[in-house]
N, C-alpha and C positions, 0 to 999 in steps of 0.2 A: 504494500500500500504506500503510495507516494505521500510524502509529508511536505509542508511548506518549507521546513527547515532543510530539506534536501537541496535547496538552491545553493547552499554554501558548498556542497560537493561539486556542483557544476563550475563554480568559480575557482575552487582549488584545483580541479583537474584541468581546467583551461589554463591555469597558471603553469602547470607542468609543460604546456606547449608554448609558454611564453606569452600567453594572451591574458592581459589584465582587463579588469572592468573598464568599459568606456566611460561609464558614469560612476561616481563614488558611491560607496555603500553606506557611509556615515553622513549624518546631517550637516555637520560643520564644514566638511570638505565639499559636500554637495552645494551648500549655500555659497561658499567662496567661489567655486568654479562657475556656478550659474551667474553670480553677481558680475563676474568678469565678462560673461558672454551676452548678457541681456542689454538691450538699449536702455539708456538711463531713465527715460520717461516710463517705460514699462516696469523696470526694476523698482523705481520709487513707488509706483502704485501697488506693486505686489508686496514690497517689504514695509511700506509705510503704515503707521497706525495713527490713532487720534491723539491730539495734544502732544505732550512730550513722550508719548508711547509707553507710559508707565504700566497701564493695564496689559498692553501687548507683551511686555517683558514678564510681567507677573504670570501671565497665562502659561508661558513656557517654563519659567523658573519654579513654579509651585509644584510641579510633579516631583521635584527633588525632596520635598518634605513629606512625601508619602512613601512608605516602605512596605515590603512584602516579606513574609516568613516562609521559607521552603519547607516541604515535607519530604522525608526520606522513606526508603523501602516501599515505594509506590511504583507499580508498573506503569510507566508513562512512555513505553516504547512506541505506542501508537497514540496520537492525539486526535481529538475530534473538535474542530473549530466551527462546525456547521451551526447556523443560526436561523431561526424562524422569524419572519417578519411579514405581516400582511398576507399570511398564507403561503409565502414563498420560502423555500428552503435554499439558503445561501451557503456557499462553501466556507465563508469566514464572516466575522463581524465587522470587517473593514469596509468603508465606502469612501468615495472621492467627494469631498465637500464642494459645494457650489462656489465658483470663483468667477466673477464677471469678466475678468480680462484673460481667462485661459486661452481664448482665441488668439490673443496677441503674443503668446509665449513661444510660439514656433515661428520660424523665419518666414513661412509661407502664409501666415495669418489664419491658419486653419487649426489652431490648437484645440478647439472643441472636438473636431473630428479625430485628432490624434489622441485626445483623452478617451474618446469613445472606443477607439481601437485598443488602447491599453486596457480598458475595462473588459472588452471582449476576450483579450488574451489571458487576463488574470482571474476573471470571475468576480472582480471587485466592482460593485455597482457604482455608476456615475450619477451624481445628483447634478443635473444640468441647470445652469443659471438661465434666467430669462435674458440676461445680457450675454449675447453670443455673437460670434462672427459667422456662424452657419445656422440655418434654420433648424428648429428643434426636431423637425421630422427627419432631417438628414443625420442628425447626431444620434438619435435613438436607433436608427437603422444601422449605424456603424457599431453599435454596442453588441450586435449579434444576439446570441442567446442569453447574455447577461442582462438581468433586469436593470432598468434605469428609473430614476425619479426626477420630477420636474419641479424646480424651485421657482416660485412666483413672487416677483415684485408686483404687488397689486396696483394696477393703474387707477387713476381717479375716475376714468370713464368705465362704467359698469359693463357696457357692451364690449369694450376692448378686453377687459378682464375675462369676461365669459368666453370670448373668442380664443384667447391664449389657453385657457383651461381646456376648452373643448378640443382644440388642436392637440394638446398634450395627451388627452385621453384617447383620441382617435389614433394618434401615432403609436400608442402602445406603452407609454409611461405607466408605472405601477402605483404612483402616489403623487399628490400635489403637496409641496412643502412651502408653506406660506411664511415668508420672512416678515417679522413684525417690527424690527428696529431700524428700518432703512427707508422710511417715507421722506426723510430729509437726510442729507449727507452730513456726517460729523466733521469736525474741524480737523483737517488733515494737512499739517504744515508742509510735508514733503511735496505734496501735489500743489499746494498753494504757492510755495516758493518758486516752483517751476511753471506756474500758470497752466497746469496741465490737468485736464479732466477728459479722458479718452472719449466718453460718450458725446461731449460737445464738439468733438472733432469728427463725429460720424462713425466711431468705432463701436463694435459689439452691439449694434442695434438691429441686427438682421431679423430677429423675431418680430420686431415692430414693422420693419420695412416690407416684410413678406406677409403681413397680416391684412386680411380683407377689410376689417373694420378700421384699422389705421389708415389704409388707402382711401376708404370712403370719407373719413374725417378730413384727410388731406386734400381730397378732391382730384387727385391724379396719382399715377404711380410714384411713390416716394423713392428717393435715392439718398444714399449716405453722404454724397457730396453736395446736397442741397441744404443750405443753412435753414431754410424754412421748414423742412422736414425734421431737422434736428430740434428746432425750437418747438415744434409741435410735440415731439417726444418729451422735451423738458417740461412742457406745460401739463402733460398727462401723467408723468411719473410720480409715484409716491402718494397713495391714498392712506390717510390716517385711519387705521383700523381700531375698532373698539369691540368689546364683548358682544355688543348688539349686532355686529356684522357676521358673527359665526354662522347664524342661520342662513344668511345670504350666500356665504362661501359654500356651505353644505349644499345649497340648491344648485350650484354650478356643476357638480360632478358626482358620480357614484364611486369615484376612487377614494382611497383613504386620504385623510387630511392630516398633515403634520404641522404643528405650530412651532416655528423656529425663532429662538431668542428668549425662551422661557428660562429664567434664572431664579425667581423667587418661588418658594414652596407654595405660597398662597395662589400664585398664578398657575402653577402646575396642578394644584388641586382643582381649581376652577375649570381649567381646560379639560381635565379628566371628567369632571361632573357634566361638562357640556357635550361630552361624547366624542371628543377629538380622538383620532386613531393612534396618534403618537405625539410625544412631546420632545422637542429638540432643545436641549440645554446648550446654549452658546451665547457668548457675548461678541460675536462677529469677529473673533480673533483680536479684539481690542481696536478695531478699525472705526468703530462708530461712537464709542463713548470712552473717555479716559477717567482714571481715578477709581475704577471699580475693583471688585474682588476677582481673583483668578477664577476662571470658569470651573476648573477641576475642584476647587474648594467649595463651590456651590452645588456640585453634582449630587452628593449624598442626600441632601435635604430635598432636592427636586425628585430624586428617585423614590424616596420615602413617601412624599406627598402624592406622587403619580399613581401609587398603588399598582394595579394590574396593567396600567397603560404603559407600553414600552417607551423607554427614554433613549433618544439618540444624543450623541455628544460630539462636539468639536471645540477647538480653541486651544492652541498651544501644543498639539500633538506633533511630535517630531520623530518618534521612533516606535518600534514594536513594544518596547518596555512601557512607554507612555500609554499605548493603546491597552495593554494588559491591565495597567493600573486603573484606567477608566472602566474597563469591564469588571474588574474586581469590586469597584464601587457601585456597580449596578447598571451601567449603561448596556443597552441591548446591542447597539452598534456604535462604532467610533469612526469619525470622519477625519481625513487628512486633507490639508489644503496646500500650503506652500511647498512641501516636499515634492509632490507630484508636478507642480508647476516648474520647479527647477529641473526635474527630469525632462519635461517637455522642452525646456529651453536648450538643454544640452544634447538631446538625441530624440526629439519628437516622441512618437508613440512608444518606441522601444525604450527610450529613456524613462518615460513615466511608468511603463510596465516594470522596468528594472527596480525603480524606487519602491513600488508597491510590493514586489516580490521580496525585497530586502526587509521591509517593515514586517511582512507576514512571516518571513523566515526567523527574524529576531523574536517575534512574539511566540512562535511555535517552539523554538528552542528554549526560550525562557520557561514555557510551560513544561517542557520535557525535563529540564534540569531541576525545576522546583517541585516536581512531583504532582503536577496538575494535568491529568490526561484529557480533561474536558473543561469547557467553560463553566460548568456547574462547580467543578473543583476550584476554579479560579475565584468564583464568587463566594464560595464557602470559605476560602482562605482569607479573603478580604485584604484590607490594607491597614497599616498603622501610621498614625501621625508621628513624625520624628521630632 
């Protein structure tokens, strides 16, 4: 039986032939190499956070003050990382978090399609952003047999929102993930100092430009190089959602609905009581609000409040060890963002797939060494505050 950890054998045996990994296997080297390869405007958008980026740093650093205790004399020669979500059986609890500029991270400007191909190769689901350089239909098609989820930035125009959701459902996405914390853009000094906001330059707007409702509102076929089309997008982006809107969102689709951005246990409890299908604990990687608590530190309370409702998690995940800690704290699935973007920048779909395989291999081998043959064992072991 193949295990995710076997990926290290491929790397070692390739080394015997003098073949070294084209893309680094560790995050720090990966980040450094990608930083040197990416255009400054894209790099600033990918790496930048809100304010002086305190929350962004806390997200990553906070994993270090959670530790795990191994168990010995347990047969963990075979590990089972399969996960159930929305009636789907997935090979692992990892997913690719939605990133609006993924499309810009490859040299050809089709990073969304490259990410989808990496998803197809690895079995790691892609959560595709509304902001993309390729239509949502093309992206999910490139995912092959691997399920994909669609992340929705809810437009102010209800007909446009309904159109995006219906397109995602018709295309075969398995859930709608509604982002709650981005109806307005947070204060991002790196982008402000560079006067750079990719969407205002016509980038990653393909889902709007290909939408029939958007075209009807514009009055003619919209183009990315038409400032009037871009300004229409800007006028429509970002509906302020309240609890009263959940019924309307539910009316748009029969797909499961996930609420992304839930960090307070009272909000998690209320979302569960409202019948939401999953709760997504995330502070947007520290990109939207500064001065907050690290997302991983808020996860246990959200999981407890959610009860039987599954909790997804992202923000600060850089490694397989980070992912296992989040799983031990009760997350059903764990999302990675920046790492796979760096893989895209260095080697397209192959680079992103390599990064995902490395994260899965590290997680799998950690479970092997620590005596946790299944995710149930991981959760039973839990974590300790250091």
